[in-house]
KEMI-552503 format. One record per atom (N, C-alpha, C, O, CB): x, y, z. Coordinates in steps of 0.2 Angstrom, whole numbers, padded with zeros to 4 digits, always signed. Glycine has a CB too. Example, Ala and Ser with C-alpha at 12.3 -4.5 7.8 and 13.67 -1.06 7.14 Angstrom:
REM residues 2
+0066-0028+0039
+0062-0022+0039
+0066-0016+0039
+0071-0017+0042
+0057-0022+0045
+0064-0011+0035
+0068-0005+0036
+0064+0000+0039
+0067+0006+0040
+0070-0003+0029
This chain:
REM residues 55
+0504+0406+0546
+0499+0409+0549
+0494+0404+0553
+0491+0405+0558
+0494+0413+0544
+0495+0398+0550
+0491+0392+0553
+0492+0391+0560
+0488+0390+0565
+0492+0386+0549
+0499+0391+0562
+0501+0390+0569
+0498+0395+0574
+0496+0394+0579
+0508+0390+0569
+0499+0402+0571
+0496+0407+0575
+0489+0407+0576
+0486+0408+0582
+0498+0414+0572
+0485+0405+0571
+0478+0404+0572
+0476+0399+0577
+0472+0400+0581
+0475+0402+0565
+0480+0393+0577
+0478+0388+0582
+0480+0390+0589
+0477+0388+0593
+0482+0382+0580
+0485+0394+0590
+0487+0397+0596
+0482+0401+0599
+0480+0401+0604
+0494+0400+0596
+0479+0406+0594
+0474+0411+0596
+0468+0408+0597
+0464+0409+0602
+0474+0416+0591
+0466+0403+0593
+0459+0400+0593
+0460+0392+0594
+0460+0389+0589
+0454+0402+0587
+0461+0390+0600
+0462+0383+0601
+0457+0378+0599
+0458+0372+0599
+0464+0382+0608
+0451+0380+0598
+0445+0376+0596
+0446+0374+0589
+0442+0369+0587
+0439+0379+0598
+0450+0377+0585
+0450+0376+0578
+0456+0370+0577
+0461+0370+0579
+0452+0382+0574
+0454+0365+0573
+0458+0360+0571
+0461+0361+0564
+0459+0365+0561
+0454+0353+0571
+0466+0356+0563
+0469+0356+0556
+0464+0355+0551
+0464+0358+0546
+0475+0351+0556
+0459+0351+0552
+0454+0349+0548
+0450+0355+0546
+0448+0356+0541
+0450+0343+0550
+0448+0359+0552
+0444+0365+0551
+0448+0370+0546
+0445+0373+0542
+0443+0369+0558
+0454+0371+0547
+0458+0376+0543
+0459+0373+0536
+0459+0377+0531
+0465+0377+0546
+0459+0367+0535
+0460+0364+0528
+0453+0365+0525
+0453+0367+0519
+0461+0356+0529
+0448+0365+0528
+0441+0366+0525
+0440+0373+0523
+0437+0375+0518
+0435+0364+0530
+0443+0378+0528
+0443+0385+0526
+0447+0387+0520
+0445+0391+0516
+0445+0389+0532
+0453+0384+0519
+0457+0385+0513
+0458+0392+0512
+0459+0394+0506
+0453+0382+0507
+0459+0396+0517
+0461+0403+0516
+0455+0408+0513
+0457+0413+0512
+0466+0403+0511
+0449+0405+0513
+0443+0409+0511
+0441+0413+0517
+0439+0410+0522
+0438+0405+0508
+0440+0420+0516
+0438+0424+0522
+0431+0422+0524
+0429+0421+0530
+0437+0431+0519
+0426+0421+0519
+0419+0419+0521
+0419+0413+0525
+0415+0412+0530
+0415+0419+0515
+0422+0408+0523
+0422+0401+0526
+0425+0402+0533
+0423+0399+0538
+0426+0396+0522
+0430+0406+0534
+0433+0407+0541
+0428+0411+0545
+0428+0409+0551
+0440+0411+0540
+0425+0415+0543
+0420+0419+0547
+0414+0414+0549
+0412+0414+0555
+0416+0425+0543
+0412+0410+0545
+0407+0405+0546
+0409+0400+0552
+0406+0398+0556
+0404+0401+0540
+0416+0398+0551
+0419+0393+0556
+0419+0396+0563
+0418+0393+0568
+0426+0391+0553
+0421+0403+0563
+0421+0406+0569
+0415+0407+0573
+0414+0406+0579
+0425+0413+0568
+0410+0408+0568
+0403+0408+0571
+0401+0401+0574
+0398+0401+0580
+0398+0410+0566
+0402+0396+0571
+0401+0389+0573
+0405+0387+0579
+0402+0385+0584
+0402+0384+0567
+0411+0388+0579
+0415+0386+0585
+0415+0390+0591
+0415+0387+0597
+0422+0385+0582
+0414+0397+0590
+0414+0401+0596
+0408+0405+0597
+0407+0408+0602
+0420+0406+0595
+0403+0403+0593
+0396+0406+0594
+0396+0414+0593
+0392+0417+0596
+0394+0405+0601
+0401+0417+0590
+0401+0424+0588
+0395+0425+0583
+0393+0421+0579
+0408+0426+0585
+0393+0431+0584
+0388+0434+0579
+0392+0436+0573
+0399+0436+0573
+0384+0440+0581
+0389+0437+0567
+0393+0438+0561
+0398+0444+0561
+0404+0444+0559
+0388+0440+0555
+0395+0450+0564
+0400+0455+0565
+0406+0454+0569
+0412+0456+0567
+0396+0461+0568
+0405+0450+0575
+0411+0449+0579
+0415+0444+0576
+0422+0445+0576
+0408+0446+0586
+0413+0439+0572
+0417+0434+0568
+0421+0438+0563
+0427+0437+0562
+0413+0429+0565
+0418+0443+0560
+0422+0446+0555
+0427+0451+0558
+0433+0451+0555
+0417+0451+0551
+0426+0454+0564
+0431+0458+0567
+0437+0453+0569
+0443+0455+0569
+0428+0461+0573
+0435+0447+0572
+0441+0443+0574
+0445+0441+0568
+0451+0440+0569
+0438+0437+0578
+0442+0439+0563
+0446+0437+0557
+0450+0443+0554
+0456+0442+0553
+0441+0434+0551
+0447+0448+0554
+0451+0454+0552
+0457+0456+0556
+0462+0457+0554
+0446+0460+0551
+0456+0455+0563
+0461+0456+0567
+0467+0451+0566
+0473+0453+0567
+0458+0456+0575
+0465+0445+0565
+0470+0440+0564
+0474+0441+0558
+0480+0441+0558
+0467+0433+0564
+0471+0443+0553
+0474+0445+0546
+0479+0451+0547
+0484+0451+0545
+0469+0446+0541
+0476+0456+0551
+0480+0462+0552
+0487+0461+0556
+0492+0463+0555
+0476+0468+0555
+0486+0456+0561
+0492+0454+0565
+0497+0451+0561
+0503+0451+0562
+0489+0450+0571
+0494+0446+0557
+0499+0442+0552
+0503+0447+0548
+0508+0446+0546
+0495+0437+0549
+0499+0452+0545
+0503+0457+0540
+0508+0461+0544
+0512+0463+0540
+0497+0461+0537
+0507+0462+0550
+0512+0467+0554
+0519+0463+0555
+0523+0466+0557
+0510+0469+0560
């Protein structure tokens, strides 16, 4: 999943993903910080990425 995340969101580094450690809340906060998303949009983006990975 890490590779796909980096392809989709190029601003995220390996260090960012290490910091997230698979935690939803940390990923949402990171998306807010890196992309300037509001909380709702960040949650939608994270949910979408998870759903794509599960398919």
